[in-house]
C-alpha positions in Angstrom: 0.0 0.0 0.0 2.8 2.4 0.9 4.5 1.9 -2.5 1.2 2.7 -4.3 0.9 6.0 -2.4 4.5 6.8 -3.3 3.9 5.9 -6.9 0.7 7.9 -7.0 2.5 11.0 -5.7 5.3 10.6 -8.2 2.8 10.5 -11.0 1.0 13.6 -9.7 4.3 15.4 -10.3 4.5 13.9 -13.7 1.0 15.2 -14.4 2.2 18.6 -13.4 5.1 18.3 -15.9 2.6 17.2 -18.7 0.6 20.4 -18.0 3.7 22.4 -18.6 4.5 20.5 -21.8 0.9 20.9 -23.1 0.7 24.6 -22.3 4.0 25.4 -23.9 3.5 23.3 -26.9 0.5 25.4 -28.0 1.5 28.8 -26.6 4.8 29.3 -28.4 6.7 29.3 -25.1 10.2 27.6 -25.2 10.3 24.3 -23.4 13.6 25.2 -21.8 12.3 28.4 -20.2 13.2 28.2 -16.5 10.5 27.7 -13.9 6.7 27.8 -14.1 5.1 31.2 -14.5 1.6 32.7 -14.5 0.3 33.1 -18.1 -1.4 36.3 -17.2 1.1 38.3 -15.3 4.2 36.2 -16.1 5.3 36.2 -12.5 7.4 33.2 -11.6 5.6 30.8 -9.4 7.3 29.9 -6.1 7.7 26.2 -5.4 5.2 26.2 -2.6 2.5 27.5 -4.9 3.4 24.8 -7.5 2.5 21.7 -5.6 0.3 19.4 -7.8 -3.4 19.6 -7.0 -3.0 21.0 -3.5 -1.8 24.4 -4.6 -4.7 24.9 -7.0 -7.2 24.3 -4.2 -5.1 26.3 -1.7 -5.1 29.3 -4.1 -8.8 28.7 -4.9 -8.0 28.5 -8.6 -6.5 32.0 -8.8 -3.0 33.4 -9.3 -1.5 34.6 -6.0 0.0 37.6 -7.7 -2.5 39.0 -10.1 -5.7 37.1 -9.2 -6.2 35.7 -12.7 -8.1 32.4 -12.9 -6.1 29.2 -13.1 -7.7 26.6 -15.4 -9.2 23.6 -13.7 -7.4 21.6 -16.4 -4.3 21.8 -14.2 -5.5 19.7 -11.3 -7.7 17.6 -13.6 -4.7 16.5 -15.7 -2.6 15.9 -12.6 -5.2 13.7 -11.0 -5.9 11.8 -14.3 -2.2 11.2 -14.8 -1.8 9.8 -11.3 -4.8 7.5 -11.6 -4.0 6.2 -15.0 -0.3 5.7 -14.5 -0.8 4.1 -11.1 -3.3 1.8 -12.7 -0.7 1.0 -15.4 1.9 0.3 -12.7 -0.4 -2.1 -11.0 -1.5 -3.8 -14.2 2.1 -4.3 -15.5 4.0 -5.0 -12.3 1.9 -5.8 -9.3 -0.5 -8.2 -11.0 2.5 -10.1 -12.4 4.5 -10.4 -9.2 6.8 -7.4 -9.4 9.0 -8.5 -12.2 11.2 -5.4 -11.9 14.2 -7.3 -13.2 12.4 -8.6 -16.2 13.5 -6.2 -18.9 10.6 -7.0 -21.2 8.1 -6.1 -18.5 10.0 -2.8 -17.8 10.1 -1.9 -21.4 6.4 -2.7 -21.8 5.6 -0.4 -18.9 7.5 2.5 -20.4 6.0 1.9 -23.9 2.5 2.3 -22.5 3.8 5.1 -20.2 4.8 7.1 -23.3 1.4 6.3 -25.0 -0.7 7.5 -22.0 1.5 10.6 -21.5 0.8 11.5 -25.1 -3.0 11.0 -24.7 -3.0 13.2 -21.6 -1.1 16.0 -23.3 -3.5 15.7 -26.3 -6.5 15.8 -24.0 -5.2 19.0 -22.4 -4.3 20.8 -25.6 -7.5 19.8 -27.3 -9.7 21.0 -24.4 -7.7 24.3 -24.2 -7.2 25.2 -27.9 -8.9 22.5 -30.0 -5.4 21.5 -31.2 -3.5 18.2 -31.0 0.2 18.7 -31.9 1.5 16.0 -34.2 4.4 15.3 -31.8 1.9 13.7 -29.4 0.0 11.8 -32.1 1.3 11.1 -35.6 5.0 11.2 -34.7 4.5 8.5 -32.1 2.7 6.0 -34.5 6.0 4.5 -35.7 7.1 3.9 -32.1 3.9 2.0 -31.5 4.8 -0.3 -34.4 8.4 -0.7 -33.2 7.2 -1.5 -29.6 4.7 -4.0 -31.0 7.4 -5.6 -33.2 9.7 -5.9 -30.2 7.0 -7.6 -28.2 6.5 -4.8 -25.6 2.8 -4.4 -26.4 -0.1 -6.8 -26.1 -0.5 -6.8 -29.9 1.9 -7.8 -32.7 3.4 -5.7 -35.5 0.7 -6.5 -38.1 -2.1 -5.6 -35.6 -0.3 -2.3 -34.8 0.1 -1.5 -38.5 -3.5 -2.3 -39.4 -4.7 -0.4 -36.3 -2.8 2.7 -37.2 -4.1 2.7 -40.8 -7.6 1.8 -39.8 -7.7 4.4 -37.1 -6.8 7.2 -39.5 -8.9 6.0 -42.4 -12.2 5.5 -40.6 -12.3 9.1 -39.2 -11.1 10.4 -42.6 -14.1 8.7 -44.2 -16.4 10.1 -41.6 -15.0 13.6 -42.1 -15.4 13.4 -45.9 -19.0 12.2 -45.7 -19.9 14.8 -43.1 -18.4 17.6 -45.3 -20.1 16.3 -48.4 -23.5 16.3 -46.6 -23.2 19.5 -44.6 -20.7 21.4 -46.6 -18.9 22.1 -43.3 -15.7 20.9 -41.7 -16.8 18.6 -38.8 -13.5 17.0 -37.7 -9.9 18.0 -37.6 -6.9 16.1 -38.9 -5.6 15.9 -35.3 -8.4 13.6 -34.3 -7.6 11.2 -37.2 -3.9 11.2 -36.2 -4.7 10.6 -32.5 -6.9 7.6 -33.4 -4.1 6.4 -35.6 -1.8 6.5 -32.6 -4.4 4.6 -30.5 -4.7 2.0 -33.2 -0.9 1.6 -33.3 -0.6 0.9 -29.6 -3.8 -1.0 -28.9 -4.8 -2.5 -32.3 -7.7 -2.4 -34.8 -10.4 -3.7 -32.4 -9.6 -1.0 -30.0 -10.4 1.6 -32.7 -14.0 0.3 -32.9 -14.4 0.4 -29.1 -12.7 3.9 -28.9 -15.1 5.3 -31.5 -18.1 3.9 -29.7 -17.1 5.2 -26.3 -16.0 8.6 -27.8 -19.3 9.0 -29.6 -21.4 8.2 -26.6 -19.4 10.3 -24.1 -18.9 13.1 -26.5 -22.6 13.3 -27.2 -23.4 13.4 -23.5 -20.9 16.1 -23.0 -22.2 18.2 -25.9 -25.8 17.8 -24.7 -24.8 18.9 -21.2 -23.0 21.9 -22.6 -26.0 22.9 -24.6 -28.3 22.5 -21.6 -26.0 24.5 -19.3 -25.1 27.3 -21.7 -28.5 27.3 -23.5 -26.7 27.9 -26.8 -28.5 26.9 -30.0 -27.0 25.5 -33.1 -23.6 23.7 -33.5 -20.9 24.1 -30.8 -17.3 23.0 -31.2 -16.6 20.0 -29.0 -13.0 18.5 -28.8 -13.1 14.9 -29.8 -9.5 14.1 -28.7 -10.3 13.8 -25.0 -13.1 11.3 -25.7 -11.0 9.3 -28.0 -8.4 9.2 -25.2 -11.1 8.1 -22.7 -12.1 5.2 -25.0 -8.5 4.1 -25.3 -7.9 4.2 -21.5 -11.1 2.2 -20.9 -10.2 -0.4 -23.5 -6.7 -0.8 -22.1 -7.9 -1.5 -18.6 -11.2 -3.3 -19.3 -10.6 -4.9 -22.7 -12.3 -8.2 -21.8 -15.4 -6.3 -20.5 -15.5 -4.2 -23.7 -15.4 -7.3 -25.9 -18.1 -8.9 -23.8 -20.3 -5.8 -24.0 -20.1 -5.5 -27.7 -20.4 -9.2 -28.5 -22.6 -10.5 -25.7 
């Protein structure tokens, strides 16, 4: 139990780092710029105001120096990172008897660690700016195939290759049909590239499950937004976070997903 608490806290800090990566990747801020700073007043943030999750609640979601609101995405991404990565740690290591000295198991953990980190960053950037940088989607697709070839993933190379192609193609077809019918753009290329990444790491069947979960959860989210804001007509909803949700659910509950779809 103690080790899980320790691991959870470590991954909270990793989530804080992913927030920085996500913000700077879409805000034209150099990654090597020292220390965290407030986006509004650009005042450097002291370490005791930069503690994951705790600081956001302590400051009541506002900058200590200028009073500007701090996005709730910060603690949300930190908590999601800690939960998902701790779950990954348990699934890879603890359920298999702590094979820390099994190199294949260690590499498997880090393969999925990279994958989920990319999904979390994509979730943050898509929610914030409706953008998914290719470095966190398309650029990682070849790595998924390499990891699958080396046996670090639960799928083989051919499944990874087909999953990547299928993931991109199916959303591309949906986008083309939607544009033909409505004469409007309904889906960004970033969503296609993200689903291609998911297919490369989790395989073609996961693509189906991910689309199903993303469609249902995205529809519920959009309906809630319309009811709360009382806006009429079309509203822009980021698809990336819901694709990521589908991938996470499939990874941890793949047998349940298969049973649900084919019962």
